[in-house]
Biotite code that builds the C-alpha atoms (Angstrom):
import biotite.structure as struc

atoms = struc.array([
    struc.Atom([117.651, -75.570, -49.568], chain_id="A", res_id=1, res_name="MET", atom_name="CA", element="C"),
    struc.Atom([115.068, -73.031, -50.694], chain_id="A", res_id=2, res_name="ILE", atom_name="CA", element="C"),
    struc.Atom([114.052, -71.019, -47.638], chain_id="A", res_id=3, res_name="LEU", atom_name="CA", element="C"),
    struc.Atom([110.712, -69.250, -47.888], chain_id="A", res_id=4, res_name="ILE", atom_name="CA", element="C"),
    struc.Atom([110.608, -66.537, -45.252], chain_id="A", res_id=5, res_name="VAL", atom_name="CA", element="C"),
    struc.Atom([106.847, -66.052, -45.075], chain_id="A", res_id=6, res_name="TYR", atom_name="CA", element="C"),
    struc.Atom([105.487, -62.938, -43.398], chain_id="A", res_id=7, res_name="ALA", atom_name="CA", element="C"),
    struc.Atom([101.724, -62.528, -43.291], chain_id="A", res_id=8, res_name="HIS", atom_name="CA", element="C"),
    struc.Atom([100.245, -60.941, -40.154], chain_id="A", res_id=9, res_name="PRO", atom_name="CA", element="C"),
    struc.Atom([96.927, -62.753, -40.715], chain_id="A", res_id=10, res_name="HIS", atom_name="CA", element="C"),
    struc.Atom([97.810, -65.960, -42.579], chain_id="A", res_id=11, res_name="PRO", atom_name="CA", element="C"),
    struc.Atom([94.430, -67.541, -41.937], chain_id="A", res_id=12, res_name="GLY", atom_name="CA", element="C"),
    struc.Atom([92.781, -64.721, -43.869], chain_id="A", res_id=13, res_name="HIS", atom_name="CA", element="C"),
    struc.Atom([94.917, -64.987, -46.996], chain_id="A", res_id=14, res_name="SER", atom_name="CA", element="C"),
    struc.Atom([93.594, -67.428, -49.530], chain_id="A", res_id=15, res_name="GLU", atom_name="CA", element="C"),
    struc.Atom([96.108, -66.161, -52.078], chain_id="A", res_id=16, res_name="ALA", atom_name="CA", element="C"),
    struc.Atom([99.176, -66.807, -49.947], chain_id="A", res_id=17, res_name="ASN", atom_name="CA", element="C"),
    struc.Atom([97.769, -70.161, -48.835], chain_id="A", res_id=18, res_name="ARG", atom_name="CA", element="C"),
    struc.Atom([97.332, -71.212, -52.469], chain_id="A", res_id=19, res_name="VAL", atom_name="CA", element="C"),
    struc.Atom([100.861, -70.037, -53.290], chain_id="A", res_id=20, res_name="LEU", atom_name="CA", element="C"),
    struc.Atom([102.377, -71.896, -50.332], chain_id="A", res_id=21, res_name="LEU", atom_name="CA", element="C"),
    struc.Atom([100.332, -75.035, -51.023], chain_id="A", res_id=22, res_name="ASP", atom_name="CA", element="C"),
    struc.Atom([101.610, -75.001, -54.599], chain_id="A", res_id=23, res_name="ALA", atom_name="CA", element="C"),
    struc.Atom([105.262, -75.080, -53.523], chain_id="A", res_id=24, res_name="VAL", atom_name="CA", element="C"),
    struc.Atom([105.225, -76.833, -50.140], chain_id="A", res_id=25, res_name="SER", atom_name="CA", element="C"),
    struc.Atom([106.129, -80.213, -51.636], chain_id="A", res_id=26, res_name="ASP", atom_name="CA", element="C"),
    struc.Atom([108.811, -78.891, -53.973], chain_id="A", res_id=27, res_name="VAL", atom_name="CA", element="C"),
    struc.Atom([112.061, -80.665, -53.079], chain_id="A", res_id=28, res_name="PRO", atom_name="CA", element="C"),
    struc.Atom([114.327, -78.737, -50.730], chain_id="A", res_id=29, res_name="GLU", atom_name="CA", element="C"),
    struc.Atom([111.663, -76.123, -49.838], chain_id="A", res_id=30, res_name="VAL", atom_name="CA", element="C"),
    struc.Atom([111.375, -75.027, -46.222], chain_id="A", res_id=31, res_name="LYS", atom_name="CA", element="C"),
    struc.Atom([108.553, -72.628, -45.349], chain_id="A", res_id=32, res_name="VAL", atom_name="CA", element="C"),
    struc.Atom([109.411, -70.483, -42.341], chain_id="A", res_id=33, res_name="HIS", atom_name="CA", element="C"),
    struc.Atom([106.418, -68.438, -41.136], chain_id="A", res_id=34, res_name="SER", atom_name="CA", element="C"),
    struc.Atom([107.640, -65.470, -39.118], chain_id="A", res_id=35, res_name="LEU", atom_name="CA", element="C"),
    struc.Atom([104.257, -64.614, -37.595], chain_id="A", res_id=36, res_name="TYR", atom_name="CA", element="C"),
    struc.Atom([103.806, -68.201, -36.386], chain_id="A", res_id=37, res_name="HIS", atom_name="CA", element="C"),
    struc.Atom([107.375, -68.405, -35.092], chain_id="A", res_id=38, res_name="GLN", atom_name="CA", element="C"),
    struc.Atom([107.469, -64.965, -33.456], chain_id="A", res_id=39, res_name="TYR", atom_name="CA", element="C"),
    struc.Atom([103.978, -63.804, -32.437], chain_id="A", res_id=40, res_name="PRO", atom_name="CA", element="C"),
    struc.Atom([105.658, -61.686, -29.760], chain_id="A", res_id=41, res_name="ASP", atom_name="CA", element="C"),
    struc.Atom([108.168, -60.222, -32.297], chain_id="A", res_id=42, res_name="PHE", atom_name="CA", element="C"),
    struc.Atom([111.074, -61.602, -30.209], chain_id="A", res_id=43, res_name="ALA", atom_name="CA", element="C"),
    struc.Atom([113.252, -62.840, -33.063], chain_id="A", res_id=44, res_name="ILE", atom_name="CA", element="C"),
    struc.Atom([115.858, -65.528, -32.379], chain_id="A", res_id=45, res_name="ASP", atom_name="CA", element="C"),
    struc.Atom([118.609, -63.937, -34.457], chain_id="A", res_id=46, res_name="VAL", atom_name="CA", element="C"),
    struc.Atom([121.153, -66.810, -34.303], chain_id="A", res_id=47, res_name="PRO", atom_name="CA", element="C"),
    struc.Atom([118.469, -69.313, -35.353], chain_id="A", res_id=48, res_name="ALA", atom_name="CA", element="C"),
    struc.Atom([117.392, -67.102, -38.257], chain_id="A", res_id=49, res_name="GLU", atom_name="CA", element="C"),
    struc.Atom([120.962, -66.613, -39.396], chain_id="A", res_id=50, res_name="GLN", atom_name="CA", element="C"),
    struc.Atom([121.587, -70.361, -39.234], chain_id="A", res_id=51, res_name="ALA", atom_name="CA", element="C"),
    struc.Atom([118.546, -70.984, -41.471], chain_id="A", res_id=52, res_name="LEU", atom_name="CA", element="C"),
    struc.Atom([119.769, -68.406, -43.962], chain_id="A", res_id=53, res_name="LEU", atom_name="CA", element="C"),
    struc.Atom([123.245, -69.913, -44.035], chain_id="A", res_id=54, res_name="GLU", atom_name="CA", element="C"),
    struc.Atom([121.745, -73.260, -45.115], chain_id="A", res_id=55, res_name="GLN", atom_name="CA", element="C"),
    struc.Atom([119.723, -71.728, -47.953], chain_id="A", res_id=56, res_name="ALA", atom_name="CA", element="C"),
    struc.Atom([120.855, -71.362, -51.540], chain_id="A", res_id=57, res_name="ARG", atom_name="CA", element="C"),
    struc.Atom([117.691, -69.479, -52.539], chain_id="A", res_id=58, res_name="LEU", atom_name="CA", element="C"),
    struc.Atom([115.983, -67.128, -50.090], chain_id="A", res_id=59, res_name="VAL", atom_name="CA", element="C"),
    struc.Atom([112.370, -66.230, -50.872], chain_id="A", res_id=60, res_name="VAL", atom_name="CA", element="C"),
    struc.Atom([110.727, -63.304, -49.111], chain_id="A", res_id=61, res_name="TRP", atom_name="CA", element="C"),
    struc.Atom([106.981, -63.936, -49.445], chain_id="A", res_id=62, res_name="GLN", atom_name="CA", element="C"),
    struc.Atom([104.385, -61.546, -48.054], chain_id="A", res_id=63, res_name="HIS", atom_name="CA", element="C"),
    struc.Atom([101.486, -59.272, -48.923], chain_id="A", res_id=64, res_name="PRO", atom_name="CA", element="C"),
    struc.Atom([102.210, -55.615, -49.619], chain_id="A", res_id=65, res_name="ILE", atom_name="CA", element="C"),
    struc.Atom([101.413, -53.507, -46.546], chain_id="A", res_id=66, res_name="TYR", atom_name="CA", element="C"),
    struc.Atom([101.410, -49.760, -47.053], chain_id="A", res_id=67, res_name="TRP", atom_name="CA", element="C"),
    struc.Atom([103.684, -50.070, -50.093], chain_id="A", res_id=68, res_name="TYR", atom_name="CA", element="C"),
    struc.Atom([106.232, -52.125, -48.201], chain_id="A", res_id=69, res_name="SER", atom_name="CA", element="C"),
    struc.Atom([106.782, -55.290, -46.181], chain_id="A", res_id=70, res_name="VAL", atom_name="CA", element="C"),
    struc.Atom([104.760, -56.217, -43.072], chain_id="A", res_id=71, res_name="PRO", atom_name="CA", element="C"),
    struc.Atom([106.173, -54.936, -39.774], chain_id="A", res_id=72, res_name="SER", atom_name="CA", element="C"),
    struc.Atom([107.622, -58.246, -38.551], chain_id="A", res_id=73, res_name="LEU", atom_name="CA", element="C"),
    struc.Atom([109.544, -58.737, -41.787], chain_id="A", res_id=74, res_name="LEU", atom_name="CA", element="C"),
    struc.Atom([110.909, -55.196, -41.486], chain_id="A", res_id=75, res_name="LYS", atom_name="CA", element="C"),
    struc.Atom([112.026, -55.976, -37.922], chain_id="A", res_id=76, res_name="LEU", atom_name="CA", element="C"),
    struc.Atom([113.502, -59.258, -39.188], chain_id="A", res_id=77, res_name="TRP", atom_name="CA", element="C"),
    struc.Atom([115.539, -57.325, -41.781], chain_id="A", res_id=78, res_name="PHE", atom_name="CA", element="C"),
    struc.Atom([116.788, -54.955, -39.081], chain_id="A", res_id=79, res_name="GLU", atom_name="CA", element="C"),
    struc.Atom([117.568, -57.686, -36.530], chain_id="A", res_id=80, res_name="SER", atom_name="CA", element="C"),
    struc.Atom([118.911, -60.514, -38.692], chain_id="A", res_id=81, res_name="VAL", atom_name="CA", element="C"),
    struc.Atom([120.642, -58.779, -41.604], chain_id="A", res_id=82, res_name="LEU", atom_name="CA", element="C"),
    struc.Atom([123.223, -57.020, -39.443], chain_id="A", res_id=83, res_name="VAL", atom_name="CA", element="C"),
    struc.Atom([126.640, -55.525, -40.105], chain_id="A", res_id=84, res_name="ARG", atom_name="CA", element="C"),
    struc.Atom([129.517, -58.003, -40.143], chain_id="A", res_id=85, res_name="ASP", atom_name="CA", element="C"),
    struc.Atom([127.142, -60.874, -40.753], chain_id="A", res_id=86, res_name="TRP", atom_name="CA", element="C"),
    struc.Atom([125.023, -59.924, -43.779], chain_id="A", res_id=87, res_name="ALA", atom_name="CA", element="C"),
    struc.Atom([127.207, -57.036, -44.955], chain_id="A", res_id=88, res_name="TYR", atom_name="CA", element="C"),
    struc.Atom([130.470, -55.382, -43.984], chain_id="A", res_id=89, res_name="GLY", atom_name="CA", element="C"),
    struc.Atom([133.494, -57.536, -43.146], chain_id="A", res_id=90, res_name="ASP", atom_name="CA", element="C"),
    struc.Atom([131.458, -60.758, -43.282], chain_id="A", res_id=91, res_name="THR", atom_name="CA", element="C"),
    struc.Atom([128.859, -61.332, -45.993], chain_id="A", res_id=92, res_name="THR", atom_name="CA", element="C"),
    struc.Atom([127.141, -64.591, -45.087], chain_id="A", res_id=93, res_name="ALA", atom_name="CA", element="C"),
    struc.Atom([124.527, -64.128, -47.818], chain_id="A", res_id=94, res_name="LEU", atom_name="CA", element="C"),
    struc.Atom([126.888, -63.193, -50.643], chain_id="A", res_id=95, res_name="ALA", atom_name="CA", element="C"),
    struc.Atom([126.080, -65.057, -53.832], chain_id="A", res_id=96, res_name="GLY", atom_name="CA", element="C"),
    struc.Atom([122.779, -66.510, -52.587], chain_id="A", res_id=97, res_name="LYS", atom_name="CA", element="C"),
    struc.Atom([119.776, -65.908, -54.814], chain_id="A", res_id=98, res_name="ASP", atom_name="CA", element="C"),
    struc.Atom([116.862, -63.847, -53.524], chain_id="A", res_id=99, res_name="CYS", atom_name="CA", element="C"),
    struc.Atom([113.323, -64.040, -54.889], chain_id="A", res_id=100, res_name="LEU", atom_name="CA", element="C"),
    struc.Atom([110.647, -61.590, -53.784], chain_id="A", res_id=101, res_name="TRP", atom_name="CA", element="C"),
    struc.Atom([107.146, -63.084, -53.901], chain_id="A", res_id=102, res_name="VAL", atom_name="CA", element="C"),
    struc.Atom([104.390, -60.666, -53.043], chain_id="A", res_id=103, res_name="THR", atom_name="CA", element="C"),
    struc.Atom([100.655, -60.215, -53.292], chain_id="A", res_id=104, res_name="THR", atom_name="CA", element="C"),
    struc.Atom([98.716, -56.995, -53.663], chain_id="A", res_id=105, res_name="THR", atom_name="CA", element="C"),
    struc.Atom([95.101, -56.168, -53.030], chain_id="A", res_id=106, res_name="GLY", atom_name="CA", element="C"),
    struc.Atom([94.840, -53.946, -56.093], chain_id="A", res_id=107, res_name="ALA", atom_name="CA", element="C"),
    struc.Atom([94.752, -54.971, -59.719], chain_id="A", res_id=108, res_name="ALA", atom_name="CA", element="C"),
    struc.Atom([97.886, -54.386, -61.769], chain_id="A", res_id=109, res_name="GLU", atom_name="CA", element="C"),
    struc.Atom([96.225, -51.419, -63.531], chain_id="A", res_id=110, res_name="ALA", atom_name="CA", element="C"),
    struc.Atom([96.004, -49.609, -60.179], chain_id="A", res_id=111, res_name="ALA", atom_name="CA", element="C"),
    struc.Atom([99.813, -49.486, -60.233], chain_id="A", res_id=112, res_name="TYR", atom_name="CA", element="C"),
    struc.Atom([100.174, -46.986, -63.064], chain_id="A", res_id=113, res_name="SER", atom_name="CA", element="C"),
    struc.Atom([100.460, -43.221, -63.411], chain_id="A", res_id=114, res_name="MET", atom_name="CA", element="C"),
    struc.Atom([96.717, -43.024, -64.029], chain_id="A", res_id=115, res_name="SER", atom_name="CA", element="C"),
    struc.Atom([95.823, -45.706, -61.469], chain_id="A", res_id=116, res_name="GLY", atom_name="CA", element="C"),
    struc.Atom([94.859, -45.505, -57.817], chain_id="A", res_id=117, res_name="LYS", atom_name="CA", element="C"),
    struc.Atom([98.479, -45.747, -56.619], chain_id="A", res_id=118, res_name="HIS", atom_name="CA", element="C"),
    struc.Atom([99.817, -43.221, -59.185], chain_id="A", res_id=119, res_name="ALA", atom_name="CA", element="C"),
    struc.Atom([103.019, -45.194, -59.796], chain_id="A", res_id=120, res_name="HIS", atom_name="CA", element="C"),
    struc.Atom([103.939, -48.435, -61.502], chain_id="A", res_id=121, res_name="PRO", atom_name="CA", element="C"),
    struc.Atom([104.480, -51.311, -59.074], chain_id="A", res_id=122, res_name="PHE", atom_name="CA", element="C"),
    struc.Atom([108.200, -51.228, -59.897], chain_id="A", res_id=123, res_name="ALA", atom_name="CA", element="C"),
    struc.Atom([108.380, -47.890, -58.057], chain_id="A", res_id=124, res_name="ALA", atom_name="CA", element="C"),
    struc.Atom([107.744, -49.748, -54.796], chain_id="A", res_id=125, res_name="PHE", atom_name="CA", element="C"),
    struc.Atom([110.409, -52.429, -55.215], chain_id="A", res_id=126, res_name="THR", atom_name="CA", element="C"),
    struc.Atom([113.710, -50.539, -54.685], chain_id="A", res_id=127, res_name="PRO", atom_name="CA", element="C"),
    struc.Atom([113.843, -50.846, -50.875], chain_id="A", res_id=128, res_name="ALA", atom_name="CA", element="C"),
    struc.Atom([113.361, -54.615, -50.923], chain_id="A", res_id=129, res_name="VAL", atom_name="CA", element="C"),
    struc.Atom([115.659, -55.077, -53.913], chain_id="A", res_id=130, res_name="GLU", atom_name="CA", element="C"),
    struc.Atom([118.383, -52.942, -52.367], chain_id="A", res_id=131, res_name="GLN", atom_name="CA", element="C"),
    struc.Atom([118.131, -54.915, -49.107], chain_id="A", res_id=132, res_name="THR", atom_name="CA", element="C"),
    struc.Atom([119.071, -58.044, -51.024], chain_id="A", res_id=133, res_name="ALA", atom_name="CA", element="C"),
    struc.Atom([121.726, -56.327, -53.113], chain_id="A", res_id=134, res_name="ARG", atom_name="CA", element="C"),
    struc.Atom([123.300, -54.646, -50.053], chain_id="A", res_id=135, res_name="PHE", atom_name="CA", element="C"),
    struc.Atom([123.755, -58.146, -48.622], chain_id="A", res_id=136, res_name="CYS", atom_name="CA", element="C"),
    struc.Atom([125.500, -59.144, -51.893], chain_id="A", res_id=137, res_name="ALA", atom_name="CA", element="C"),
    struc.Atom([122.622, -61.421, -52.870], chain_id="A", res_id=138, res_name="MET", atom_name="CA", element="C"),
    struc.Atom([121.596, -62.056, -56.470], chain_id="A", res_id=139, res_name="ASN", atom_name="CA", element="C"),
    struc.Atom([118.246, -60.316, -57.004], chain_id="A", res_id=140, res_name="TRP", atom_name="CA", element="C"),
    struc.Atom([115.887, -62.376, -59.148], chain_id="A", res_id=141, res_name="LEU", atom_name="CA", element="C"),
    struc.Atom([112.921, -61.051, -61.086], chain_id="A", res_id=142, res_name="GLU", atom_name="CA", element="C"),
    struc.Atom([110.093, -60.669, -58.500], chain_id="A", res_id=143, res_name="PRO", atom_name="CA", element="C"),
    struc.Atom([106.925, -62.763, -58.606], chain_id="A", res_id=144, res_name="PHE", atom_name="CA", element="C"),
    struc.Atom([103.851, -60.618, -57.950], chain_id="A", res_id=145, res_name="THR", atom_name="CA", element="C"),
    struc.Atom([100.188, -61.563, -57.777], chain_id="A", res_id=146, res_name="VAL", atom_name="CA", element="C"),
    struc.Atom([98.064, -58.444, -58.207], chain_id="A", res_id=147, res_name="HIS", atom_name="CA", element="C"),
    struc.Atom([94.464, -58.253, -57.005], chain_id="A", res_id=148, res_name="GLY", atom_name="CA", element="C"),
    struc.Atom([95.103, -61.437, -55.069], chain_id="A", res_id=149, res_name="ALA", atom_name="CA", element="C"),
    struc.Atom([91.769, -61.552, -53.258], chain_id="A", res_id=150, res_name="HIS", atom_name="CA", element="C"),
    struc.Atom([89.782, -60.680, -56.371], chain_id="A", res_id=151, res_name="LYS", atom_name="CA", element="C"),
    struc.Atom([91.221, -62.753, -59.217], chain_id="A", res_id=152, res_name="ILE", atom_name="CA", element="C"),
    struc.Atom([89.185, -65.916, -58.714], chain_id="A", res_id=153, res_name="GLY", atom_name="CA", element="C"),
    struc.Atom([90.072, -69.481, -57.869], chain_id="A", res_id=154, res_name="ASP", atom_name="CA", element="C"),
    struc.Atom([91.196, -70.562, -61.350], chain_id="A", res_id=155, res_name="ALA", atom_name="CA", element="C"),
    struc.Atom([93.474, -67.561, -61.838], chain_id="A", res_id=156, res_name="ALA", atom_name="CA", element="C"),
    struc.Atom([94.866, -67.981, -58.339], chain_id="A", res_id=157, res_name="LEU", atom_name="CA", element="C"),
    struc.Atom([95.567, -71.676, -58.965], chain_id="A", res_id=158, res_name="ALA", atom_name="CA", element="C"),
    struc.Atom([97.353, -70.669, -62.172], chain_id="A", res_id=159, res_name="GLU", atom_name="CA", element="C"),
    struc.Atom([99.522, -68.236, -60.195], chain_id="A", res_id=160, res_name="GLN", atom_name="CA", element="C"),
    struc.Atom([100.327, -71.016, -57.735], chain_id="A", res_id=161, res_name="GLY", atom_name="CA", element="C"),
    struc.Atom([101.391, -73.242, -60.631], chain_id="A", res_id=162, res_name="GLN", atom_name="CA", element="C"),
    struc.Atom([103.568, -70.455, -62.069], chain_id="A", res_id=163, res_name="ARG", atom_name="CA", element="C"),
    struc.Atom([105.248, -70.033, -58.653], chain_id="A", res_id=164, res_name="TYR", atom_name="CA", element="C"),
    struc.Atom([105.828, -73.778, -58.412], chain_id="A", res_id=165, res_name="ARG", atom_name="CA", element="C"),
    struc.Atom([107.327, -73.856, -61.917], chain_id="A", res_id=166, res_name="GLU", atom_name="CA", element="C"),
    struc.Atom([109.554, -70.928, -61.011], chain_id="A", res_id=167, res_name="ARG", atom_name="CA", element="C"),
    struc.Atom([111.034, -72.823, -58.043], chain_id="A", res_id=168, res_name="LEU", atom_name="CA", element="C"),
    struc.Atom([111.342, -76.087, -59.976], chain_id="A", res_id=169, res_name="LEU", atom_name="CA", element="C"),
    struc.Atom([113.146, -74.259, -62.780], chain_id="A", res_id=170, res_name="THR", atom_name="CA", element="C"),
    struc.Atom([115.497, -72.671, -60.242], chain_id="A", res_id=171, res_name="TRP", atom_name="CA", element="C"),
    struc.Atom([116.235, -76.124, -58.781], chain_id="A", res_id=172, res_name="LEU", atom_name="CA", element="C"),
    struc.Atom([116.838, -77.601, -62.230], chain_id="A", res_id=173, res_name="ALA", atom_name="CA", element="C"),
    struc.Atom([119.202, -74.757, -63.109], chain_id="A", res_id=174, res_name="ASP", atom_name="CA", element="C"),
    struc.Atom([121.118, -74.981, -59.820], chain_id="A", res_id=175, res_name="HIS", atom_name="CA", element="C"),
    struc.Atom([121.163, -78.745, -59.213], chain_id="A", res_id=176, res_name="GLY", atom_name="CA", element="C"),
    struc.Atom([120.326, -80.469, -55.966], chain_id="A", res_id=177, res_name="SER", atom_name="CA", element="C"),
    struc.Atom([122.461, -79.884, -52.921], chain_id="A", res_id=178, res_name="SER", atom_name="CA", element="C"),
])
């Protein structure tokens, strides 16, 4: 199974993430798990989340960038679900699973440069998420980022959705069906 852990605090306001999810929702073996729909009160069912992760062969963390990081519920999910002696330590339930980070930004790619608004390349903001996966002994895949997500236009957004879909289909083809 491909588990998409989707974390958008205002999913009804995100055309970009809707287009991305629509593009992959019918890909075989994909399960979209929306944290903000599942846990509006932030009371995470840790055993249920761990059981979902155990079934997955590819874990996708999909969300918009919030203050150069993940939205608050996803951060809490990391802290609550990816615990010692389950995700790391004596037991590594996620070891060997692939992890794909799919994220959207409000700024154009050029804003993520030394001369841009954010004064750093986007890669400068990835280490915390990447290291979360690596610390859990997961295989970190090249991230999929859509910059300027609410500004790029319908055609460009549809193209990004198709690229995301192709990325998951390629992963499935390379890893065979379960």
